[in-house]
C-alpha positions in Angstrom: 5.1 -41.8 -45.6 6.2 -44.5 -43.3 4.1 -44.5 -39.4 7.9 -44.0 -38.1 8.6 -41.1 -40.3 5.1 -39.5 -39.5 5.8 -39.8 -35.9 9.0 -38.4 -36.0 7.5 -35.3 -38.0 5.3 -35.1 -35.2 7.6 -35.3 -32.4 9.7 -32.6 -34.2 6.8 -30.1 -34.6 6.0 -30.4 -30.8 9.4 -29.8 -29.8 9.6 -26.6 -32.0 6.2 -25.5 -30.9 7.8 -25.7 -27.5 10.9 -23.9 -28.5 8.7 -20.9 -29.9 6.3 -21.0 -26.8 9.6 -20.9 -24.4 11.0 -17.8 -26.7 7.6 -16.1 -26.4 7.5 -16.5 -22.6 9.0 -13.3 -21.5 10.8 -13.9 -18.1 10.4 -11.1 -15.3 14.1 -10.3 -14.4 16.1 -7.2 -13.4 16.2 -5.8 -16.6 12.3 -6.1 -17.4 11.7 -4.5 -14.0 14.0 -1.9 -14.6 12.0 -1.1 -17.7 8.7 -1.9 -16.8 7.8 1.9 -17.2 8.3 1.5 -21.1 6.3 -1.7 -21.2 2.6 -1.0 -21.4 1.9 -4.5 -22.3 2.7 -6.2 -19.0 1.8 -5.1 -15.3 5.0 -6.7 -13.5 5.0 -5.1 -10.5 2.6 -3.4 -7.8 2.9 0.0 -9.1 3.4 -1.2 -12.5 7.1 0.2 -12.6 9.7 0.9 -9.6 8.4 4.3 -9.6 5.1 3.2 -8.4 3.4 5.5 -10.8 0.3 3.4 -11.3 0.6 4.9 -15.0 0.2 2.9 -18.2 1.4 4.1 -21.5 -1.3 2.4 -23.3 -4.0 4.6 -25.2 -5.9 2.1 -27.0 -8.7 3.0 -24.8 -9.1 6.8 -24.4 -11.4 9.8 -23.8 -13.3 9.3 -27.2 -13.8 5.6 -26.9 -14.0 4.8 -23.1 -17.8 4.8 -23.0 -17.3 1.3 -25.2 -15.7 -0.4 -22.4 -17.7 -3.4 -21.4 -17.0 -6.8 -19.6 -15.1 -9.2 -21.4 -15.3 -11.8 -18.5 -15.5 -11.9 -14.6 -14.4 -14.5 -12.3 -15.8 -15.4 -8.6 -12.8 -15.6 -6.4 -14.4 -17.7 -3.7 -12.0 -15.7 -1.5 -12.2 -16.9 2.3 -14.7 -15.4 4.0 -13.9 -12.6 6.9 -11.2 -10.8 4.9 -11.2 -8.0 2.3 -9.4 -8.1 -1.2 -7.1 -5.2 -1.1 -4.3 -6.6 -3.5 -3.3 -5.1 -6.9 -3.0 -8.4 -9.3 -0.1 -8.6 -11.6 -0.1 -9.3 -15.3 2.6 -11.6 -17.3 2.7 -13.9 -20.2 -1.3 -13.8 -20.6 -1.7 -15.1 -16.8 -2.8 -12.6 -13.7 -1.5 -13.3 -10.3 -3.0 -12.1 -6.9 -3.7 -12.6 -3.7 -7.0 -13.0 -2.1 -8.1 -13.2 1.7 -6.1 -14.9 4.1 -3.1 -15.1 1.8 -5.0 -17.4 -0.8 -2.7 -17.2 -4.0 -4.4 -17.6 -7.6 -3.2 -17.6 -11.1 -5.9 -16.8 -13.5 -5.7 -17.2 -17.6 -6.3 -13.4 -18.4 -8.5 -14.5 -21.9 -10.6 -16.6 -20.3 -11.1 -15.7 -16.5 -10.3 -19.6 -15.7 -8.4 -20.3 -12.7 -4.7 -21.9 -13.5 -4.2 -22.6 -10.0 -5.1 -21.7 -6.4 -2.8 -22.1 -3.2 -4.0 -21.6 0.1 -1.5 -21.8 3.0 -4.2 -22.7 5.4 -3.3 -20.1 8.3 -4.5 -20.1 11.7 -7.3 -17.9 11.8 -8.2 -16.6 15.2 -5.1 -14.6 16.4 -4.3 -13.4 13.3 -7.9 -11.7 12.9 -7.1 -9.9 16.1 -4.5 -7.9 14.3 -4.8 -4.6 12.6 -6.4 -4.4 9.9 -8.1 -7.8 8.9 -6.9 -10.7 7.3 -5.6 -8.6 4.1 -2.4 -8.5 1.7 -1.6 -6.0 -0.8 0.0 -8.0 -3.5 2.7 -10.3 -4.5 6.0 -10.1 -6.9 7.1 -12.0 -10.0 10.6 -13.0 -10.5 12.3 -15.3 -12.8 9.8 -18.0 -12.7 8.4 -17.5 -9.3 5.6 -15.6 -7.4 6.5 -14.1 -3.8 4.1 -13.2 -1.1 4.6 -12.3 2.5 2.0 -13.9 4.8 -0.1 -13.0 7.7 1.6 -15.8 9.9 5.1 -14.0 9.5 6.4 -16.3 6.5 7.8 -15.2 3.1 7.0 -17.8 0.4 8.2 -18.4 -3.2 6.3 -20.3 -5.5 6.4 -21.7 -8.9 4.8 -19.4 -11.2 3.5 -22.3 -13.6 2.2 -24.8 -11.1 1.6 -23.0 -7.7 4.0 -25.4 -5.8 5.8 -24.1 -2.9 9.8 -23.4 -3.9 10.9 -22.1 -0.3 9.3 -20.6 2.9 11.0 -18.7 5.3 10.1 -17.1 8.8 10.8 -13.5 8.8 9.2 -12.4 12.1 10.0 -13.3 15.8 6.7 -14.1 17.1 2.8 -14.0 16.2 2.4 -10.7 17.2 3.8 -9.4 13.6 2.2 -9.8 10.6 3.1 -9.4 6.7 0.3 -7.6 4.8 2.5 -5.5 2.5 2.9 -6.0 -1.2 6.4 -7.5 -1.5 8.9 -6.2 -3.9 11.8 -7.7 -6.1 14.9 -5.2 -6.1 18.1 -6.5 -7.3 17.4 -9.9 -6.6 16.4 -9.2 -3.4 12.6 -9.8 -2.2 11.8 -6.6 0.2 9.3 -7.1 2.8 8.2 -5.2 5.6 6.3 -6.0 9.1 3.1 -5.1 10.1 1.2 -4.8 13.2 2.2 -1.4 15.1 -1.0 -1.7 17.1 0.5 -4.5 18.9 3.0 -2.4 19.7 5.9 -4.4 18.2 9.1 -3.2 17.1 9.1 -2.4 13.2 11.5 -3.4 10.6 11.8 -4.4 6.9 14.1 -7.2 5.5 15.6 -8.3 2.1 15.6 -11.9 1.3 17.7 -13.7 -1.6 15.1 -14.1 -4.2 16.8 -17.6 -5.3 17.4 -19.2 -1.9 15.3 -17.4 0.5 18.0 -16.7 2.9 18.1 -12.8 4.7 20.5 -10.5 3.3 19.9 -7.7 5.7 17.5 -6.0 8.1 16.5 -2.3 8.9 15.2 -1.7 12.3 12.8 1.4 12.4 12.8 2.0 15.8 15.8 1.4 18.3 16.2 -1.4 20.7 17.3 -1.6 24.4 20.1 1.3 24.4 22.0 -1.0 26.9 22.8 -3.5 24.0 24.9 -3.0 20.7 22.4 -1.4 18.1 21.9 -3.5 15.0 22.8 -0.6 12.9 24.6 2.6 13.8 21.7 4.9 12.7 19.8 3.6 15.6 22.1 5.4 18.0 21.1 8.9 16.4 17.2 7.6 16.4 17.6 6.5 20.1 18.3 10.2 21.3 14.7 11.1 19.7 13.2 8.5 22.4 12.6 8.9 26.1 11.7 6.4 28.9 11.9 2.4 28.5 10.2 2.5 24.9 11.7 -1.0 23.9 9.7 -2.5 26.4 6.5 -2.1 24.1 8.3 -2.3 20.9 7.5 1.4 19.6 5.6 0.7 16.3 7.0 1.8 13.3 6.2 -0.9 11.1 6.1 -0.9 7.3 3.1 -2.2 6.2 3.0 -0.9 2.5 4.9 2.0 0.8 8.3 1.3 -1.2 9.4 2.5 -4.4 12.9 2.2 -6.1 15.3 4.5 -8.4 17.6 2.3 -10.5 19.8 5.0 -11.5 20.3 6.3 -7.9 20.2 3.0 -6.8 18.1 3.8 -3.5 15.1 1.9 -2.4 12.5 4.1 -0.5 10.3 3.0 2.3 7.6 4.5 4.2 7.4 4.0 7.9 4.3 3.5 10.2 3.0 5.0 13.2 3.8 4.6 17.0 2.8 1.8 19.2 0.9 2.6 21.7 -0.3 5.4 19.8 -0.1 8.0 22.6 3.6 9.0 22.7 3.3 9.7 26.2 3.1 6.0 26.9 5.9 5.0 24.8 8.0 7.7 25.0 7.2 9.9 28.4 8.7 13.2 28.0 8.1 13.4 24.3 10.6 13.4 21.4 10.6 13.1 17.8 10.6 9.2 18.0 12.6 8.3 14.8 11.7 6.7 12.5 8.4 6.8 13.0 6.2 8.4 10.2 8.9 8.7 8.2 10.2 8.7 4.6 13.6 7.0 4.4 15.8 6.0 1.6 18.4 3.1 1.7 21.2 1.3 -0.5 19.3 -2.2 -1.8 22.2 -3.9 -1.6 23.2 -3.4 2.2 20.1 -1.7 3.8 22.4 1.3 4.8 20.4 4.7 5.4 21.3 7.4 2.9 18.7 9.9 4.2 15.4 10.4 6.1 12.6 12.6 6.4 10.0 12.5 9.1 6.6 13.8 8.3 5.1 13.6 11.6 7.3 14.2 14.4 6.3 12.3 17.7 3.3 11.0 16.3 0.2 11.0 18.3 -2.5 10.1 16.0 -1.6 7.0 14.0 -0.4 9.2 11.1 1.5 6.6 9.2 3.7 7.4 6.4 3.3 4.1 4.7 0.8 5.3 2.0 2.0 4.6 -1.7 4.7 7.1 -2.9 5.5 8.2 -6.4 8.7 9.0 -7.9 8.9 11.8 -10.7 11.1 13.9 -12.5 9.6 17.6 -12.7 10.9 21.1 -13.3 10.1 23.1 -10.4 11.1 26.8 -10.3 12.9 26.4 -13.6 15.3 23.4 -11.9 14.7 19.9 -13.2 14.4 17.9 -10.2 13.9 14.1 -9.1 11.4 14.1 -6.7 9.3 11.9 -4.2 5.8 12.6 -4.0 4.0 11.6 -0.8 0.5 12.3 0.3 0.4 10.6 3.8 -2.1 10.2 6.2 -1.6 13.7 8.0 -3.5 15.3 5.5 -0.2 17.2 3.8 1.4 16.6 0.2 5.0 16.6 0.3 7.6 17.0 -2.7 10.8 15.9 -1.5 14.3 15.8 -3.5 14.2 12.0 -3.7 18.3 12.1 -4.0 18.9 14.2 -1.1 16.0 13.9 1.1 15.6 17.8 1.0 11.9 19.2 1.7 11.0 20.9 -1.5 7.4 21.9 -0.8 4.7 21.1 1.0 0.8 22.0 1.0 -2.7 20.8 2.6 -4.5 18.1 0.3 -7.1 17.7 2.7 -9.5 20.6 3.3 -10.1 19.9 6.8 -6.9 19.6 9.1 -7.2 20.7 12.4 -4.0 19.2 14.3 -1.5 21.3 12.3 -1.9 24.6 11.0 0.5 24.1 8.3 4.4 23.2 7.5 7.5 25.5 8.3 10.5 26.1 5.7 11.9 22.7 6.4 8.7 20.8 6.1 8.1 20.3 9.9 4.3 20.5 10.8 3.2 23.4 12.9 1.1 22.1 15.6 -2.1 23.4 16.4 -2.5 24.1 20.3 -4.9 21.6 21.7 -3.8 18.6 19.1 -1.8 16.7 21.9 -4.7 14.6 23.9 -4.8 13.3 27.5 -7.4 11.3 29.0 -10.0 14.0 28.0 -11.1 13.3 24.3 -10.0 15.5 21.3 -11.9 15.3 17.9 -8.9 15.7 15.3 -9.0 15.6 11.5 -7.9 13.9 9.7 -8.5 10.6 12.0 -6.8 7.8 12.4 -8.0 6.2 8.9 -6.3 9.3 7.3 -6.8 11.6 4.7 -5.1 9.0 2.4 -4.6 5.5 3.3 -3.4 2.2 1.6 -5.5 3.0 -1.5 -2.3 3.5 -4.1 -2.3 7.4 -5.8 -1.1 7.7 -9.8 0.6 9.8 -11.2 0.3 10.9 -15.2 3.7 12.1 -16.5 1.4 13.4 -19.6 -0.8 15.8 -17.2 1.9 16.2 -14.5 -0.9 15.7 -12.0 -1.2 13.1 -9.0 -4.7 11.4 -8.5 -5.3 10.9 -4.7 -8.3 8.6 -3.2 -8.8 9.9 0.0 -11.5 11.0 3.0 -12.4 13.8 4.9 -13.2 12.9 8.2 -11.9 12.7 11.9 -11.8 10.7 14.9 -11.8 11.1 18.7 -8.5 10.5 20.7 -8.2 10.1 24.1 -5.6 8.0 26.3 -6.9 5.0 28.3 -5.9 5.9 32.2 -6.3 2.3 32.8 -3.9 1.0 30.0 -1.6 -2.1 30.7 0.5 -3.5 28.1 -0.4 -6.9 27.2 1.8 -8.7 24.8 -0.1 -10.2 21.8 -2.9 -7.9 22.0 -4.1 -4.4 20.7 -2.1 -1.8 22.7 -3.1 1.3 20.9 -3.4 2.7 24.5 -6.8 4.7 23.5 -9.8 4.8 25.6 -11.9 5.3 22.2 -10.3 2.2 20.8 -10.0 -0.3 23.4 -10.8 -1.1 26.8 -8.5 -2.9 29.2 -9.1 -6.4 30.4 -8.8 -8.0 33.8 -6.7 -11.2 34.7 -9.5 -13.1 33.9 -10.2 -11.4 30.2 -13.2 -9.6 31.2 -13.6 -6.4 29.4 -13.4 -3.6 32.3 -16.3 -1.3 31.4 -15.7 2.4 30.3 -15.9 5.3 32.4 -18.9 7.5 31.9 -18.5 10.1 29.3 -18.5 12.8 31.8 -16.1 15.3 29.8 -17.0 17.5 26.8 -14.9 16.6 23.3 -12.9 19.4 22.4 -11.1 20.1 19.4 -7.6 21.8 18.8 -7.4 25.6 18.3 -8.4 27.0 14.8 -11.0 24.0 14.3 -13.6 26.1 13.6 -12.1 27.8 10.7 -11.8 24.5 8.8 -14.4 23.3 6.3 -16.7 20.3 7.4 -15.6 17.0 7.0 -17.3 15.7 3.7 -16.4 12.1 3.2 -14.6 10.2 0.3 -12.9 12.1 -2.7 -10.6 11.8 -5.6 -8.1 14.8 -6.1 -6.1 15.9 -9.3 -2.8 17.4 -7.3 -0.5 19.5 -9.1 2.9 18.6 -7.5 4.8 21.7 -9.1 2.4 24.1 -7.8 1.6 22.0 -5.0 -2.2 22.9 -5.4 -5.3 21.0 -6.6 -6.4 21.0 -9.9 -9.7 19.4 -9.4 -11.8 17.4 -7.2 -14.6 15.0 -7.2 -16.7 13.6 -4.3 -16.6 9.7 -3.8 -20.1 8.3 -3.8 -20.5 6.1 -0.7 -19.4 8.8 1.9 -16.2 7.5 3.7 -15.2 4.8 1.3 -12.2 5.9 -0.7 -13.0 3.8 -3.6 -9.7 1.9 -3.8 -6.6 2.8 -6.0 -6.2 5.1 -9.1 -4.9 4.0 -12.4 -3.6 6.5 -14.9 -3.3 5.8 -18.4 -1.7 7.8 -21.6 -5.5 7.6 -23.1 -5.7 11.0 -20.8 -8.0 8.6 -18.4 -8.0 8.2 -14.7 -9.8 5.1 -13.4 -11.2 5.2 -9.8 -14.2 3.5 -8.1 -15.5 1.8 -11.3 -15.3 5.2 -13.0 -13.2 6.6 -15.7 -12.1 10.3 -15.8 -10.7 12.8 -18.0 -7.4 13.2 -16.6 -7.1 16.8 -17.3 -10.7 18.2 -16.3 -11.9 15.3 -14.0 -14.9 15.1 -16.4 -16.7 11.6 -15.6 -16.8 9.6 -18.8 -17.5 6.0 -18.1 -19.2 4.1 -14.8 -20.1 0.4 -14.2 -21.8 -0.7 -11.1 -19.8 -3.4 -9.7 -19.3 -2.4 -6.2 -16.4 -1.8 -3.9 -13.4 -1.5 -6.6 -10.2 -2.4 -5.1 -7.0 -1.7 -7.3 -7.6 -1.3 -11.3 -4.8 -2.4 -13.8 -4.2 -2.3 -17.3 -2.6 -4.4 -20.1 -2.5 -5.5 -23.8 -3.3 -9.0 -24.7 -4.3 -10.3 -28.4 -4.1 -6.8 -29.4 -6.7 -5.4 -26.9 -6.0 -3.3 -24.0 -7.8 -4.7 -21.0 -8.9 -3.0 -17.6 -9.1 -5.4 -14.8 -10.0 -4.9 -11.3 -11.0 -7.0 -8.0 -14.6 -5.7 -6.8 -17.4 -6.5 -4.4 -15.3 -7.3 -1.3 -16.6 -10.0 0.3 -18.6 -12.6 0.1 -18.4 -13.3 -3.7 -15.9 -11.0 -4.4 -15.1 -11.1 -8.2 -12.3 -10.0 -10.8 -13.6 -8.3 -13.3 -12.2 -7.7 -16.9 -13.2 -4.7 -19.4 -12.4 -4.1 -23.0 -13.7 -2.1 -25.6 -16.8 -3.6 -27.1 -17.0 -6.3 -24.4 -20.5 -8.1 -24.6 -20.7 -9.9 -21.3 -23.4 -9.5 -19.0 -22.3 -8.2 -15.3 -23.3 -10.8 -12.7 -25.9 -9.3 -10.4 -25.1 -9.0 -6.8 -25.6 -12.0 -4.5 -28.5 -11.7 -2.1 -27.5 -10.3 1.5 -26.9 -12.9 4.2 
């Protein structure tokens, strides 16, 4: 055989191998995202599927063998100091993609735990660090060979999935007061991203950008602007009637910093809207009003951003009760009737079941044991406010507090058990209006004496007044159970009642998001529970679990999660009969 012939054969073999590799490399496109619920092998979008169920059909790991889970590998992230990791990683074609603190993006080989590439946008730290709630990001999106992320400096970026090189970058915000911290999603070739920073008293919105070019397709404002000018969308004229005073001068809030879901059959995109800015309604909207679309769930058409329906969960929000907590879409038989529903457990302590086609309120109930701001929901789902829940300059202790009974940590839904698994907290907070509040652009503008103090013209903090008034509670608070800290509750959305509940170790730490699987398991806070009974079946000490995912690789089911917060946060990957030793916690600085 001649050398030339051998070289020719070798070249053909290399080319053939490249063709096979290209054929085996599955592209994340509209079809794969639409059918992600049936693909247990990968985790392609934040909630694993468009319905945001955080449920996997994998069952290699189940109740009978979960105790055999051991560490396959771990990887130290070297995430920048001073920022938590709150991201849900994605998995595609043997690679994990995730955002760390300060928007550092990484790609990690899921077989070995070795870093493939790392991209640091090198953001300015000082101003952003003053914006609620830390230099965090909750996740990226994958689509047609690209990785998308919203940045804390207001940019939306697209990176090459293989190399981490920037393809395009667009500014989505007007000024430095608005940041992007939500996990972005891709729907019908558009990257959907929402604004953050309601505590800056900015005007909230969410937008759609062409995934190929980065050009903005449409924008939906969640708060009406100056009524002397044309409204950007017709719904805002209606919303403006629910506001008073000159709210637009301080923005109004209503940022969209987390929750989204999509129903491909109905072609509806669902968005959770945040709190008011300032918090106190008397400051932002003197004279009251429901203040649409604050603390609402809204449904729009993804092609145009046109509003289809809305449901406000906390009218006239006074308590930072956002509706940005992760939602779930499900199909349930309720009262003998098959319903396409949206399930939601927002900060305010009530669990809502809505018709996701029409926005009709189906049912609601208190999922947090201690709720003092309202006594229940009426027939249309509007909260029945407790007397004394609206505060003034005198402090009022209210439950849930501004951290919410459920916050950014995703809940999971098992279509097998027909249960929702909510990570939450029983707690309260003191609310009082700051009598010396003055709006200052670019700073925290919650308007609360318990949250911030005003500054003089030289930037010096004005000392608080002596606490010479007693703290009150809303009427009926004495009849509510005491706050007990963190919990995981299995909630039956058909009956709207609790099935089982376990307290979270560590007091008020929620223990991160939940993951449900067809193995009849629920993963939460570095533990695995029987999804039907709540029996704890497995536990590992990795500390500060964030958001577990699961996938198949080389015939094995893995459970992978960020843990240990910062510093020295790590990515841990577990598999049946894994033999690696868990690295010890580093010494405290």
